[in-house]
C-alpha positions as CSV (number, residue, x, y, z in Angstrom):
1,X,-38.2,14.2,23.6
2,X,-35.8,13.1,21.0
3,X,-36.0,9.8,19.3
4,X,-32.7,8.6,21.1
5,X,-33.9,9.6,24.6
6,X,-37.1,8.3,26.3
7,X,-39.0,10.4,28.8
8,X,-38.0,8.3,31.7
9,X,-34.4,8.6,30.8
10,X,-34.7,12.4,30.4
11,X,-36.4,12.7,33.8
12,X,-33.8,10.5,35.6
13,X,-30.8,12.2,33.9
14,X,-32.5,15.7,34.9
15,X,-33.0,14.5,38.6
16,X,-29.5,13.3,38.8
17,X,-28.1,16.6,37.3
18,X,-26.5,14.6,34.3
19,X,-27.9,17.0,31.9
20,X,-27.4,20.7,32.0
21,X,-30.0,23.3,31.5
22,X,-28.8,24.2,28.0
23,X,-28.9,20.5,27.0
24,X,-32.4,20.2,28.6
25,X,-33.6,23.3,26.7
26,X,-32.4,21.8,23.5
27,X,-34.1,18.5,24.2
28,X,-37.4,20.3,25.3
29,X,-37.5,22.7,22.4
30,X,-37.1,19.7,19.9
31,X,-40.3,18.4,21.5
32,X,-42.0,21.9,21.4
33,X,-41.7,22.2,25.3
34,X,-40.6,25.3,26.7
35,X,-38.1,25.8,29.7
36,X,-40.9,27.6,31.5
37,X,-42.5,24.2,32.4
38,X,-39.2,23.1,34.3
39,X,-37.7,24.7,37.2
40,X,-34.0,24.4,38.6
41,X,-32.2,25.2,41.5
42,X,-28.3,25.7,42.0
43,X,-26.4,22.5,41.7
44,X,-29.6,20.4,41.3
45,X,-32.7,20.0,39.4
46,X,-36.0,20.8,41.3
47,X,-39.3,19.2,40.7
48,X,-42.0,21.6,39.3
49,X,-43.3,23.9,42.0
50,X,-46.5,23.2,43.9
51,X,-48.0,26.3,42.5
52,X,-49.8,26.4,39.2
53,X,-48.5,28.5,36.4
54,X,-49.9,32.1,36.1
55,X,-50.3,32.7,32.4
56,X,-50.9,36.4,33.0
57,X,-47.2,36.9,33.8
58,X,-44.1,36.1,32.0
59,X,-40.6,36.2,33.5
60,X,-37.3,35.9,31.6
61,X,-34.8,35.0,34.2
62,X,-31.4,33.4,35.3
63,X,-31.8,29.6,35.9
64,X,-32.3,29.1,39.7
65,X,-34.2,32.3,40.4
66,X,-37.7,30.9,39.6
67,X,-38.2,29.7,43.1
68,X,-41.4,31.0,44.9
69,X,-39.3,31.7,48.0
70,X,-37.9,34.8,46.3
71,X,-41.2,36.5,45.7
72,X,-43.3,35.2,48.7
73,X,-45.9,37.9,48.8
74,X,-46.7,37.3,45.2
75,X,-47.5,33.6,45.6
76,X,-49.1,34.1,48.9
77,X,-51.6,36.5,47.1
78,X,-52.2,34.6,43.9
79,X,-51.3,31.0,44.9
80,X,-49.5,30.9,41.4
81,X,-46.1,31.4,40.2
82,X,-45.3,33.2,36.8
83,X,-44.6,31.4,33.6
84,X,-40.9,31.3,33.4
85,X,-38.3,31.1,30.6
86,X,-34.7,30.6,31.8
87,X,-31.3,31.9,30.5
88,X,-27.8,31.4,31.2
89,X,-26.1,34.5,30.3
90,X,-27.0,38.1,29.5
91,X,-25.9,38.4,26.0
92,X,-27.8,35.5,25.1
93,X,-30.9,36.7,26.7
94,X,-30.7,40.1,24.8
95,X,-30.2,38.5,21.5
96,X,-33.3,36.3,22.2
97,X,-35.2,39.5,23.0
98,X,-34.0,41.3,20.0
99,X,-35.2,38.5,17.9
100,X,-38.7,39.0,19.2
101,X,-39.1,36.9,22.2
102,X,-41.4,38.7,24.7
103,X,-41.8,38.6,28.5
104,X,-43.1,41.0,31.1
105,X,-40.1,41.1,33.5
106,X,-36.5,40.6,33.0
107,X,-33.4,40.1,35.3
108,X,-30.2,41.8,33.9
109,X,-27.3,43.3,35.9
110,X,-26.4,46.8,36.1
111,X,-23.6,46.6,33.5
112,X,-25.9,45.2,30.9
113,X,-29.0,47.4,31.6
114,X,-28.1,50.4,29.5
115,X,-27.3,47.9,26.5
116,X,-30.8,46.5,26.9
117,X,-32.3,49.9,27.1
118,X,-30.5,51.2,24.1
119,X,-31.6,48.0,22.2
120,X,-35.4,49.1,22.9
121,X,-36.3,46.2,24.8
122,X,-37.0,47.9,28.3
123,X,-39.9,50.1,29.6
124,X,-39.3,52.9,32.2
125,X,-40.3,51.9,35.8
126,X,-42.4,54.0,38.3
127,X,-40.6,53.2,41.7
128,X,-43.6,54.8,43.5
129,X,-45.6,51.7,42.7
130,X,-43.0,49.6,45.0
131,X,-44.1,49.6,48.5
132,X,-40.7,48.1,49.4
133,X,-38.6,50.7,47.4
134,X,-37.9,52.7,50.5
135,X,-35.8,49.7,52.1
136,X,-33.4,49.5,49.2
137,X,-29.8,50.5,50.0
138,X,-29.4,54.2,48.6
139,X,-26.1,53.2,47.2
140,X,-27.8,50.6,44.8
141,X,-30.3,52.9,43.4
142,X,-28.1,55.1,41.4
143,X,-25.6,52.6,40.2
144,X,-24.4,53.3,36.4
145,X,-26.9,51.9,34.0
146,X,-30.0,52.3,36.6
147,X,-31.2,55.6,35.5
148,X,-31.0,57.7,32.4
149,X,-29.8,61.4,32.3
150,X,-33.1,62.7,33.3
151,X,-33.2,60.5,36.6
152,X,-36.0,58.1,35.1
153,X,-35.5,54.7,36.7
154,X,-35.1,51.8,34.4
155,X,-33.6,49.1,36.8
156,X,-34.7,47.9,40.3
157,X,-31.8,46.3,42.3
158,X,-32.6,43.0,43.7
159,X,-29.5,40.7,44.3
160,X,-25.9,41.3,44.6
161,X,-22.9,39.2,45.1
162,X,-19.3,38.4,44.1
163,X,-17.5,37.0,41.3
164,X,-14.2,35.2,42.3
165,X,-12.1,32.2,42.2
166,X,-13.6,28.9,43.8
167,X,-10.9,26.3,44.3
168,X,-10.2,23.2,46.2
169,X,-7.3,24.0,48.8
170,X,-6.4,20.1,48.9
171,X,-5.6,20.2,45.1
172,X,-4.0,23.6,44.9
173,X,-2.3,24.2,48.3
174,X,0.1,26.8,47.1
175,X,-2.9,29.2,46.5
176,X,-3.9,29.2,50.1
177,X,-3.0,32.4,52.0
178,X,-0.2,32.0,54.6
179,X,0.6,34.2,57.6
180,X,3.4,35.8,55.6
181,X,2.0,36.1,52.1
182,X,-1.3,36.6,50.2
183,X,-1.3,33.8,47.6
184,X,-4.8,34.0,46.5
185,X,-4.9,35.2,42.9
186,X,-6.9,35.2,39.7
187,X,-3.8,33.9,38.1
188,X,-4.8,30.3,39.1
189,X,-7.1,30.3,36.1
190,X,-4.2,30.6,33.7
191,X,-2.0,28.1,35.6
192,X,-0.6,25.6,33.1
193,X,0.0,23.2,36.1
194,X,-3.8,22.7,36.3
195,X,-4.4,22.2,32.4
196,X,-7.8,20.7,31.7
197,X,-8.9,21.3,35.3
198,X,-10.0,25.0,35.2
199,X,-13.2,26.8,34.3
200,X,-14.4,30.2,33.6
201,X,-17.8,31.9,33.0
202,X,-18.6,32.1,29.3
203,X,-19.2,35.9,29.5
204,X,-17.4,38.9,27.9
205,X,-17.9,41.0,31.2
206,X,-16.7,38.3,33.5
207,X,-13.7,37.1,31.3
208,X,-12.4,40.7,30.7
209,X,-12.6,41.7,34.1
210,X,-10.5,38.6,35.0
211,X,-7.9,39.0,32.4
212,X,-7.7,42.7,33.0
213,X,-7.2,42.2,36.6
214,X,-4.4,39.8,36.1
215,X,-2.6,42.2,33.6
216,X,-3.2,45.1,35.7
217,X,-5.2,47.2,33.2
218,X,-6.1,50.7,34.2
219,X,-9.7,50.1,33.3
220,X,-10.7,46.5,32.5
221,X,-14.0,47.8,30.9
222,X,-12.2,49.9,28.4
223,X,-8.6,48.6,27.8
224,X,-6.1,50.3,25.6
225,X,-5.0,48.7,22.4
226,X,-1.7,47.6,24.1
227,X,-3.6,46.2,27.2
228,X,-6.0,44.5,24.8
229,X,-3.3,42.8,22.9
230,X,-1.7,41.4,26.2
231,X,-5.1,40.3,27.4
232,X,-5.6,38.5,24.0
233,X,-2.4,36.7,24.4
234,X,-3.1,35.6,27.9
235,X,-6.7,34.5,26.9
236,X,-5.4,32.4,24.1
237,X,-3.0,30.6,26.5
238,X,-5.9,30.2,28.8
239,X,-8.0,28.5,26.2
240,X,-5.6,25.7,26.0
241,X,-5.7,24.9,29.7
242,X,-9.4,25.2,30.3
243,X,-11.7,22.3,31.0
244,X,-14.7,24.4,29.7
245,X,-16.2,27.8,29.4
246,X,-19.6,27.5,31.5
247,X,-22.9,29.0,31.5
248,X,-24.5,26.7,33.9
249,X,-22.7,27.0,37.5
250,X,-24.1,23.5,38.5
251,X,-21.5,22.0,36.1
252,X,-18.9,23.8,38.1
253,X,-20.1,22.6,41.4
254,X,-20.1,19.0,40.2
255,X,-16.8,19.2,38.7
256,X,-15.2,20.7,41.8
257,X,-17.0,18.2,44.1
258,X,-15.6,15.3,42.0
259,X,-12.2,16.7,41.4
260,X,-12.6,17.1,37.9
261,X,-11.8,20.9,38.4
262,X,-9.3,22.5,40.7
263,X,-10.6,26.0,40.3
264,X,-13.2,28.1,38.6
265,X,-14.7,31.5,38.2
266,X,-17.9,31.1,40.4
267,X,-20.4,33.0,42.4
268,X,-21.4,33.0,46.0
269,X,-24.2,30.3,45.8
270,X,-21.5,27.7,44.6
271,X,-19.6,28.2,47.9
272,X,-23.0,27.5,49.9
273,X,-23.8,24.5,47.8
274,X,-20.4,22.8,48.1
275,X,-20.0,23.4,51.7
276,X,-23.5,22.0,52.2
277,X,-22.3,18.9,50.5
278,X,-19.2,18.8,52.7
279,X,-16.8,19.6,50.0
280,X,-13.7,21.7,51.2
281,X,-13.5,24.8,49.0
282,X,-11.9,28.1,49.4
283,X,-13.6,31.4,47.8
284,X,-11.0,33.7,47.2
285,X,-10.3,37.3,47.8
286,X,-7.6,37.7,45.2
287,X,-4.9,40.0,45.8
288,X,-5.9,41.8,42.5
289,X,-9.3,42.3,43.9
290,X,-12.7,40.8,44.0
291,X,-15.6,41.6,41.7
292,X,-19.2,42.6,43.0
293,X,-22.2,42.5,40.6
294,X,-25.6,43.8,41.2
295,X,-28.5,42.4,39.3
296,X,-32.2,43.5,39.3
297,X,-35.5,43.4,37.8
298,X,-36.6,45.4,34.7
299,X,-39.9,45.9,32.8
300,X,-39.8,44.6,29.3
301,X,-41.4,46.4,26.5
302,X,-44.5,44.9,24.8
303,X,-44.9,42.6,27.5
304,X,-47.8,40.0,26.8
305,X,-49.1,39.8,30.3
306,X,-50.5,42.0,33.2
307,X,-48.4,45.2,34.0
308,X,-50.0,45.5,37.2
309,X,-48.9,42.0,38.2
310,X,-45.4,42.7,36.9
311,X,-45.1,45.6,39.4
312,X,-46.4,43.3,42.2
313,X,-43.8,40.6,41.3
314,X,-40.9,43.1,41.4
315,X,-42.2,44.5,44.7
316,X,-42.5,40.9,46.0
317,X,-38.8,40.3,45.1
318,X,-37.9,43.5,47.2
319,X,-39.7,42.2,50.3
320,X,-37.4,41.6,53.3
321,X,-38.7,38.0,53.8
322,X,-37.9,37.1,50.2
323,X,-34.4,38.7,50.7
324,X,-34.0,36.5,53.8
325,X,-34.6,33.6,51.8
326,X,-32.1,34.7,49.1
327,X,-29.4,35.2,51.7
328,X,-30.0,31.9,53.4
329,X,-30.4,29.8,50.4
330,X,-27.9,31.1,47.9
331,X,-25.5,33.2,50.1
332,X,-26.1,36.3,47.9
333,X,-26.8,39.7,49.3
334,X,-30.2,41.4,48.9
335,X,-31.1,44.8,47.9
336,X,-33.3,45.6,50.8
337,X,-31.4,46.5,53.9
338,X,-34.2,45.1,56.0
339,X,-33.6,41.6,54.8
340,X,-30.4,41.3,56.9
341,X,-32.1,42.0,60.1
342,X,-34.0,38.8,59.6
343,X,-31.0,36.7,59.2
344,X,-28.9,34.9,62.0
345,X,-25.9,37.3,62.5
346,X,-23.7,34.1,62.6
347,X,-24.9,33.0,59.0
348,X,-24.1,36.7,57.8
349,X,-20.8,36.6,59.2
350,X,-20.1,33.2,57.7
351,X,-21.0,34.6,54.3
352,X,-19.0,37.7,54.8
353,X,-21.8,40.0,54.4
354,X,-22.5,41.0,58.2
355,X,-21.7,44.7,57.2
356,X,-23.1,45.0,53.7
357,X,-23.1,48.9,53.6
358,X,-19.4,49.0,54.5
359,X,-18.7,46.1,52.1
360,X,-20.5,47.8,49.0
361,X,-18.6,51.0,49.7
362,X,-15.4,49.3,49.2
363,X,-16.4,47.0,46.4
364,X,-15.1,46.9,42.8
365,X,-18.5,46.9,41.0
366,X,-18.7,45.5,37.5
367,X,-19.0,48.6,35.2
368,X,-20.5,49.4,31.9
369,X,-18.8,48.6,28.7
370,X,-19.4,51.2,26.0
371,X,-21.1,49.7,23.1
372,X,-18.0,50.0,20.4
373,X,-15.8,48.6,23.3
374,X,-18.2,45.6,24.0
375,X,-18.2,44.9,20.1
376,X,-14.6,44.7,20.1
377,X,-14.6,42.5,23.3
378,X,-17.1,40.2,21.8
379,X,-15.3,39.7,18.5
380,X,-12.1,39.1,20.2
381,X,-13.5,36.5,22.6
382,X,-15.4,34.7,20.1
383,X,-12.3,34.5,17.8
384,X,-10.3,33.1,20.8
385,X,-12.8,30.6,21.7
386,X,-13.0,29.5,18.1
387,X,-9.3,28.9,18.3
388,X,-8.0,32.0,16.3
């Protein structure tokens, strides 16, 4: 650990969620310890798994997805779990890979997959090696970024869900829908009334989807110069009223529970976590539209581990039993349609995913951002966060 934090203090702060994954990573790195030795769940730190680490498979994943419940057949067979390194945002993950970090399996979302492929960090996937591929929703197999022009697969959809506003209706009652008017809106994340009590995901894709929705951009993933100028002005105003940009959703859950935050950009799992704590929150279906993301598993080039195990791990993620756990534990949708048959219909109804095929047919999926547009967005967002 560091000279100023003893081991006992570090463990206690981690257990009480008083230190974020990013902070924990910095502390561990200073001691030469990798995040792969630590596991975390949404809204809480978790003790290390009962399973020993499999040093022949390395997975680079979002924090919270390393739980054995999400790849049950793999741990049932090997009685081990992969060696994990965790990330909080995909651009951060890509830059780490470009800098030479190696792993066998990654977990980007569709809107980032082509960028990862163009960077040369991905290997093509032979879906015939996946016994659960036939259960995957057909509409998820061909989303932009999943295949190249020849039809070669580079991405296996695994989990999907929504990005929307999670807020405290007792603290912002004017945003609660009434019988006569739909008041739910992304605009709450720019509301000066709640200065220093708002949060947003520190991601170009998320931020641009939000601000583009508010200004009514024709294509939020490729805004015109005039739209981008309007978006930039609004984002500068937002910077002054934000409590924080976040990469660790547990910080959002804690802040909403305490009342430090009134509203924040959030994913479905935060709704489940806070309602389990008895916190009264509303997950918006904004009048400007809700955004749906699809994330999945990819094979990484030059992986140091066992490629056969990498395929087994991906296949285990696609198993209906793994999907059942994902739905029940995090409130996310799963790529395998058979997973929904294993979940109590009342649970699916409460989560708003009782008819996933219909829901996906009407969803606004996050789209790809062309490389030149992305660079423009990234530069603008970085300047705004820096105060320019």
